[in-house]
C-alpha positions in Angstrom: -46.1 7.4 18.2 -43.1 9.7 17.8 -40.4 9.4 15.2 -36.9 10.9 15.2 -36.6 13.9 13.0 -34.6 13.1 9.9 -33.7 15.9 7.6 -34.7 15.5 3.9 -31.9 14.3 1.6 -30.1 17.0 -0.4 -27.3 16.7 -3.0 -23.9 16.6 -1.4 -25.1 14.7 1.7 -24.1 11.3 3.0 -26.4 9.1 5.1 -25.0 10.5 8.4 -26.0 14.0 7.4 -29.6 13.1 7.6 -29.4 12.9 11.4 -29.8 16.1 13.4 -26.5 18.0 13.4 -24.5 18.4 16.5 -20.9 17.9 17.7 -22.1 15.1 19.9 -23.6 13.3 16.9 -20.3 13.7 15.0 -18.3 12.3 17.9 -20.7 9.4 18.4 -20.5 8.6 14.6 -16.7 8.7 14.6 -16.4 6.5 17.7 -19.2 4.2 16.4 -17.4 3.9 13.0 -14.2 2.9 14.7 -16.0 0.4 17.0 -17.8 -1.1 14.0 -14.6 -1.6 12.2 -13.0 -3.2 15.3 -15.9 -5.5 15.7 -16.0 -6.5 12.0 -12.2 -7.2 12.2 -13.0 -10.0 14.7 -14.9 -11.9 12.0 -11.7 -13.4 10.7 -11.0 -16.6 8.7 -7.4 -17.6 8.2 -6.1 -18.0 4.7 -3.7 -20.9 4.2 -0.3 -19.6 3.1 -1.1 -16.0 4.0 -0.4 -14.0 7.1 -3.5 -12.0 6.3 -7.0 -13.4 7.2 -10.3 -12.7 5.5 -12.2 -10.3 7.7 -15.3 -8.1 7.7 -12.9 -5.2 8.5 -12.6 -3.9 4.9 -16.3 -3.9 4.3 -16.9 -2.0 7.6 -14.2 0.5 6.8 -15.7 1.2 3.3 -19.2 1.3 4.8 -18.1 3.8 7.5 -16.5 6.1 4.9 -19.5 6.0 2.6 -22.1 6.5 5.3 -20.2 9.1 7.3 -18.4 11.0 4.5 -14.7 11.7 4.0 -14.0 13.7 7.1 -15.8 11.6 9.7 -14.7 8.4 7.8 -11.1 9.5 8.0 -11.4 10.3 11.7 -13.1 6.9 12.4 -10.4 4.9 10.7 -7.7 7.1 12.2 -9.2 6.5 15.7 -9.3 2.8 14.9 -5.7 2.7 13.7 -4.3 4.8 16.6 -6.2 2.9 19.3 -5.0 -0.4 17.8 -1.4 0.7 17.6 -1.8 1.9 21.3 -2.8 -1.6 22.3 -6.6 -2.0 21.9 -6.9 -5.6 20.7 -9.4 -4.9 17.9 -7.3 -5.5 14.7 -8.0 -8.8 13.0 -8.0 -11.8 15.3 -7.7 -9.6 18.4 -4.4 -8.2 17.3 -2.9 -4.7 18.0 0.3 -2.8 17.2 1.9 -1.6 13.9 4.3 -4.6 13.6 1.7 -7.0 12.0 2.3 -7.7 8.3 -1.4 -6.7 7.8 -1.0 -3.2 9.2 -0.6 -1.8 5.7 -4.2 -2.8 5.0 -5.3 -0.7 7.9 -3.5 2.3 6.5 -5.1 1.6 3.1 -8.5 1.5 4.8 -7.8 4.9 6.3 -7.2 6.3 2.8 -10.0 4.3 1.2 -12.6 5.4 3.7 -11.7 9.0 2.9 -12.0 8.5 -0.9 -15.3 6.6 -0.8 -16.6 9.2 1.6 -15.8 11.9 -0.8 -17.4 9.9 -3.7 -20.5 9.4 -1.6 -20.9 13.2 -1.2 -21.1 13.2 -5.0 -23.8 10.5 -5.0 -21.7 7.4 -5.5 -23.8 5.5 -3.0 -27.2 6.2 -4.5 -27.3 3.7 -7.3 -26.1 0.1 -7.5 -23.7 0.6 -10.3 -22.0 3.7 -8.8 -21.9 2.0 -5.4 -20.1 -1.0 -7.0 -17.6 1.4 -8.6 -16.9 3.2 -5.3 -16.5 0.0 -3.4 -14.2 -1.5 -5.9 -12.1 1.6 -6.0 -11.9 1.5 -2.2 -10.8 -2.1 -2.3 -8.1 -1.2 -4.9 -6.8 1.5 -2.6 -6.6 -0.9 0.3 -4.6 -3.3 -1.7 -2.4 -0.6 -3.2 -1.1 0.2 0.3 -1.6 -3.2 2.0 0.2 -5.5 -0.5 3.5 -3.5 -0.7 3.5 -3.2 3.1 3.0 -6.9 3.4 6.0 -7.5 1.0 8.2 -5.1 3.0 7.1 -6.5 6.4 7.6 -10.1 5.5 10.5 -9.9 3.0 8.2 -11.4 0.3 8.8 -10.7 -3.3 6.1 -8.6 -5.0 4.6 -11.6 -6.8 4.5 -13.6 -3.5 2.9 -10.7 -1.7 0.2 -10.5 -4.5 -0.3 -14.2 -4.2 -0.6 -14.1 -0.4 -2.2 -10.7 0.1 -4.5 -10.1 -2.9 -5.4 -13.1 -5.0 -7.1 -15.1 -2.2 -9.3 -12.1 -1.3 -10.8 -11.1 -4.7 -13.9 -13.3 -4.5 -14.8 -12.2 -1.0 -14.3 -8.6 -2.0 -16.7 -9.0 -4.9 -19.2 -10.3 -2.5 -18.7 -7.4 -0.2 -19.2 -5.0 -3.1 -22.4 -6.8 -4.0 -23.6 -6.5 -0.5 -22.9 -2.7 -0.5 -24.6 -2.4 -3.9 -27.8 -3.6 -2.3 -27.4 -2.0 1.1 -26.5 1.6 0.4 -28.9 2.5 -2.5 -31.7 0.7 -0.5 -31.0 3.0 2.5 -31.3 6.0 0.3 -34.6 4.8 -1.2 -36.0 4.3 2.3 -34.9 7.8 3.3 -36.7 9.3 0.3 -40.0 7.8 1.4 
């Protein structure tokens, strides 16, 4: 029985760095990260009174950034955003284009995946508590960009944008952070074996 060669974990690495290094690997990871985010965006539940649905997209974007690191995470979400603006129907609910009121969240995901990827290089994905902190920071970044964009795109007041674009999503985001708290440190423990 053969197994794939996986490099031993070292400080400053993210999970993707454990795979044999090559340009082909990096391209595949970037494209795969964009595709995962697009697929997760199709898991969408409408929120009454909000033009923004609950999706798996934010979780995927943060997971991509954490697992791939800042550079590849940024490139994955940039590819996702550019392809979606160009017409690939893989934004939430099969949408595309930059005109949607929720496009600001995609821009926020681009920034958030980069930040959580940088934090992962510093070990933020190796314990439950640090993973929770990284995920919550990532979510805060997404909202810091997405909610003002929602207000501008729809003409909502700031308080209405918070009520429609932040408040209904807090519980789900706590669940996503909890899932990441279990998933990422467990992956590192398995790698160490």
